[in-house]
N, C-alpha and C positions, 0 to 999 in steps of 0.2 A: 571181641571179648573185652577189651579195655573200655570201650564206650559203654557197654552194658554193666560192667563191673563198677565203674566209677560214676554211674548215674543211678540206675535201678538198684544195684547191689548196695551202694552207700545208703540209699534211702531206706533199704530194709533194716539197716542198723540204726540209722539216725531218726530221731523223732522230730524232724524238721517239718515245717508247714508244707502242705501238699501243693502249694502254688508253684508254678514253674518260673524261675528267674534265671535266665542264662548267665547273666553277669555274676551272680552269687555262686552259681554252679561252677563256673570256670575259675573263680577265685579260690573256692574251697578244694577244687580238684584240678590242679595244673596238669595232671596226667592227660586230661582230655585235650589240652592244647598240644602237648607233646605227641599225642596220637594223631591229631590232625596234621601237624607238621610232618610226622613220619609218613603218613599216607600220601601227602603231596610229594615227598621225595620218592616214594615207591612208585607212584603213578607216572611222575614226570621223568624219572630216571636221573634226577639230579643227585650229585654226590657231594658230601662234605669234603673239605680239604683233608688230606691224609692224616694230619696230626689230630684234628678234631674227630675224625672217623675212628681212629684207634682209641682215643680217649673215651668216646661213647661206647665203643665195643668193650673196653675194659670195665666200665661201669655196668654195662649190661651183663657181663660175665659174673659179676659178684652178687647180683640180686638174688639168685637162688640160694647160694650159701648163707647170705645174710638172713633170708626168710627162715631158713632152717635153724639158724642160731637163735633168732627171736622166738621161734616155736619152742626150742629147748629151754629158753629162759622162762617162758610162760609155764611150762611144765615143772621146771625146777623150783619155782616159787611155791609150789603146792606139794603136798605129800600124796604120792600115788601108792596106796596100799593094795587096792583091788581094782581090777578092770571094771569100769562102769558098764554093766550088761545092758543098760537102757540104750547105750549107743550102738549096739549091734544092729538093731532094726534100721535106724537111719543110714548106717554105713552099708548095710545090705541093699537098701534102696539105691544108694548112690553107685555102688560097685556092681550090682547084679541086675536089679530090676530096670534101671534106666537104660543100660546097654541092651538088655533083652527087648525092651519095648521099642527102642530105636531100631534094632535089628528086624523086629517083626514089622514095624511101620515102613521101613525103607527098602526091604528086600525086593519088592516088586516095582519100586519107584526109581531107584538109582541103578542104572544099568552098568555103569563103570565100576568094575569090581574093586579096583584100587581105591576109588573115591568112597565107595561103600564101606570098605574095611577101615579106612582112616576115620570116617565119621563114627562108626561103632566103637572103634578102639579109643577115640577121644572121649566118648561117653563113659568108658570103663576106667578112665584114669582116676586116681585118688583125689579127694577134696583138696583144694588149693590152700596153701599156708596163708594166703591173703585173707581168708575168712577169719583166722585167729587174730591177725593184725587189725582187721576192721573191728572185731569184737573188742579188742583192747582200746582202740582209738575212740570208739563210740560208747564205751561204758557197758558193753554187754558182757556175758559170761565167757571171758577169754580162756579160762581154764578148761571148761567143757568143750569149747570149740577146738582148743589145741588137742585135747584127747581125741576128739572126733577125727581131726586131721591125721594125727599119729596112727590111730587105729586103722583108718582107711588106707594109709600109706603101707602099713604092715600087711594088711589083708590083701592088698592089690597084688602082692607077690603071688598069691594063689589065683585070684579072680581074673587078672588080665590074661595069663596064659590060657585059662579055661575059655574065656570069651574069644581069644585068638583062635582056639581050636574050632570054635563054631564057624569061624570065617573061612 
């Protein structure tokens, strides 16, 4: 997820030249280095010293609340008078169509029911707040993106249980 998000996802927002330069990519997205280091620790079974591990765990624990705070800031900067009905279609695609297509595509392919349920459920999750953060960082429409994320998060209270019933 991190590798795709911080390579392809960033390029979707950024109007950078399409040539691939690994050095520039790593300088602009240090998350990729952290992902590689984390993968090495995961595969090798290495552990950080307890003090460092607890510090990293604390920082990791605050990322979701901070992203929600940033999302709220993006929305608070604007006046929300009416719900943008144009966002219902992309939100429906994200919350309903993508999980249903995944369900149809994988129901005969993935034999492990738990694995199948996890994959489909992950496809039914709301849009990531990171989209709004990227939109702000790269000069895209962060307000519409924030509304998309918020609307998706609100509506997933309905759609995720319905998708779960399918499973």
